[in-house]
C-alpha atoms as one frame of an Amber mdcrd trajectory, in Angstrom:
protein
  11.973 -24.143 -12.266   8.218 -23.682 -11.802   6.075 -23.805 -14.919   2.950
 -21.689 -14.881  -0.375 -22.735 -16.363   0.176 -20.728 -19.545   3.750 -21.960
 -20.117   5.642 -18.974 -18.688   8.704 -19.761 -16.646   9.046 -18.572 -13.079
  11.490 -15.857 -14.173   8.552 -14.085 -15.811   6.518 -14.459 -12.642   9.415
 -13.066 -10.610   9.474  -9.958 -12.819   5.713  -9.498 -12.475   6.130  -9.263
  -8.701   8.145  -6.055  -9.135   5.047  -4.232 -10.374   3.979  -3.805  -6.737
   6.969  -1.683  -5.669   6.733   0.252  -8.938   3.098   1.272  -8.419   3.824
   1.916  -4.733   6.507   4.447  -5.709   4.175   6.163  -8.190   1.325   6.317
  -5.680   3.376   7.364  -2.685   5.345   9.841  -4.787   2.065  11.622  -5.422
   1.271  11.484  -1.704   4.685  12.920  -0.865   4.074  15.870  -3.170   0.528
  16.604  -2.008  -0.066  15.260   1.503   1.586  17.895   3.730  -0.267  20.819
   2.166  -3.533  18.922   1.888  -3.458  17.875   5.556  -2.706  21.433   6.649
  -5.611  22.739   4.557  -8.024  20.072   5.823  -6.873  19.661   9.457 -10.136
  21.016  10.945 -12.294  18.836   8.698 -10.186  15.768   9.532 -10.434  16.466
  13.267 -14.208  16.895  13.017 -14.601  13.585  11.157 -12.433  11.816  13.727
 -14.303  13.157  16.793 -16.536  10.119  17.410 -13.557   7.781  17.778 -10.541
   8.183  20.041  -8.558   5.897  17.732  -9.477   7.959  14.662  -8.627  11.185
  16.499  -5.254   9.729  17.462  -4.638   8.634  13.860  -5.476  12.112  12.533
  -3.250  13.691  15.171  -0.354  11.476  14.160  -0.438  12.357  10.452   2.806
  13.797   9.158   2.459  17.392   8.023   5.908  18.260   6.688   7.507  16.970
   3.514  10.540  15.515   5.349   8.377  13.616   7.848   6.106  12.290   5.073
   9.201  11.288   3.070  10.631   9.373   6.019   7.314   7.611   6.686   7.079
   6.622   3.018  10.702   5.448   3.071   9.982   3.127   6.009   7.031   1.581
   4.177   9.011   1.400   0.915  11.802  -0.538   2.630   9.276  -3.110   3.822
   7.624  -3.337   0.383  11.028  -3.838  -1.247  12.176  -6.421   1.311   8.962
  -8.406   0.935   9.225  -8.283  -2.873  12.842  -9.457  -2.810  11.895 -12.327
  -0.501   8.866 -13.345  -2.553  10.731 -13.152  -5.854  13.273 -15.664  -4.566
  10.602 -18.314  -4.073   7.363 -17.379  -5.847   4.372 -19.325  -4.658   5.728
 -20.573  -1.340   7.058 -19.553   2.043   6.656 -16.758   4.535   7.854 -14.063
   2.132   5.241 -15.152  -0.378   2.413 -14.645   2.102   3.882 -11.325   3.229
   3.946 -10.242  -0.432   0.311 -11.267  -0.878  -0.592  -9.267   2.244   1.108
  -6.186   0.763  -0.573  -6.777  -2.604  -3.984  -7.129  -0.946  -3.556  -3.975
   1.117  -2.358  -2.019  -1.898  -5.275  -3.214  -4.040  -7.884  -2.436  -1.378
  -6.204   0.878  -0.544  -7.381   2.178  -3.918 -10.947   2.089  -2.655 -10.077
   4.054   0.488  -8.786   6.854  -1.742 -11.925   6.796  -3.874 -14.164   6.847
  -0.781 -12.101   9.656   0.750 -12.480  11.673  -2.459 -16.248  11.207  -2.285
 -16.294  12.086   1.427 -14.203  15.235   0.954 -15.904  16.156  -2.306 -12.724
  16.346  -4.353  -9.081  15.448  -4.624  -7.262  13.630  -1.808  -3.519  12.871
  -1.773  -2.696   9.717  -3.712  -6.004   9.527  -5.588  -4.561   9.623  -9.105
  -1.730   7.214  -8.352  -4.208   4.844  -6.726  -6.672   4.867  -9.612  -4.259
   5.053 -12.554  -1.260   3.040 -11.278  -2.134   0.924  -8.239  -5.503  -0.369
  -9.439  -4.411  -1.586 -12.876  -0.988  -2.693 -11.631  -2.230  -4.731  -8.690
  -5.118  -6.171 -10.727  -2.597  -7.297 -13.356  -0.385  -8.936 -10.716  -3.411
 -10.726  -9.253  -4.463 -11.931 -12.692  -0.986 -13.277 -13.453  -0.700 -15.018
 -10.075  -4.114 -16.657 -10.436  -3.307 -17.717 -13.995   0.081 -19.116 -12.914
  -1.656 -21.283 -10.330   0.361 -19.871  -7.415  -2.629 -18.077  -5.883  -6.234
 -18.980  -5.226  -9.103 -16.857  -3.934  -8.940 -18.251  -0.391  -5.215 -17.479
  -0.079  -5.669 -14.010  -1.589  -8.503 -13.152   0.812  -6.733 -14.560   3.884
  -3.437 -12.811   3.209  -5.155  -9.516   2.331  -7.112  -9.713   5.612  -3.879
 -10.248   7.541  -2.347  -7.277   5.738  -5.343  -5.093   6.549  -5.093  -6.020
  10.233  -1.422  -5.017  10.306  -1.317  -1.991   8.019  -2.856   0.723  10.228
  -0.554   0.231  13.233   2.418  -0.094  10.879   1.628   3.073   8.909   0.920
   5.034  12.100   4.268   3.879  13.501   5.996   4.861  10.239   4.464   8.347
  10.451   5.463   8.663  14.123   9.016   7.660  13.243   9.034  10.069  10.308
   7.927  12.930  12.554  10.443  12.022  15.251  13.372  11.849  12.822  12.390
  14.875  10.736  11.444  17.276  13.508
């Protein structure tokens, strides 16, 4: 059994890891409820913003616009988040699953800032904003704090794994939305 720096046993650390799927569900639940209508209402503005980049235009074009397709896309991502959390909770602080978990944690933490910037850019609410600010930000910050305090994470590892997650997240999410559209339509 791994002892953490403050005397907690690894069973406590294993439970802390489950905060990530919890805040994911809160955040993406909000997106599920608001995204289809918001995208439909802002389609022209999104297309205009994406004009300078073929990749951005493709990403905007691939966004799910029905509740079933958004639900399926979220389900695909949720399955991955759950699988990674199960794997990491079996061996906190080591192994492939651990680094995959840290990549998910890093992406989730940084994703908060994309919602805040989008809200500024659009001059108001964007889907997932409240879940990001009030659930994901404090939840992921707490997990980071506990992992640093437990000595199973350092800044270099956190930055590296978050960078890997960022590199992988856009193609993965676009594929999840494409699959959601294909299965729902």
